[in-house]
N, C-alpha and C positions, 0 to 999 in steps of 0.2 A: 389531854396531856400537852398538846402544843400550846394551848392558851396559857396553861400554868407556867410552862417554860418561858414563854414570852414575857409574862408579868414578872417572873423572877429575874430575868435578864435586865428588864427595865429598872427594877428596884436595886439590883446589884450595881448597875451603872451609876444610879443616883448616889448611892452610898460611896462608891469609889471617888466620884467627883467631889463630894463633900469632904472626904478624908484628904484628898490631894490638896484642897484649898487650905485645910488646917495645917498641913505640914509643908510649908513653903521652904525652899532652900535659901541659904544665906549666900549663895553664889552671886558674884557681881554680874550685872547685866552685860551681855556681849556687845562689844564695840568693834565695828568693822575696821579693817586695816586702813582704809581711806580716811575714816573719821579720826583714827588715832594719829595719822599723819597731820591732819588739819589741826588737831589739838596741840600737837607738838610744835607746829609752826606758830600758832598764836602765842605760846609761852616763850 
């Protein structure tokens, strides 16, 4: 039983990772407050 459970967990993890890579979000990458201040100074 334990061996089966272990294999299933490993396979489930692989499937989850593959699915998460397919469904990437369109959210803009996080820019820290300090970096935003630097960018504002340059402009």
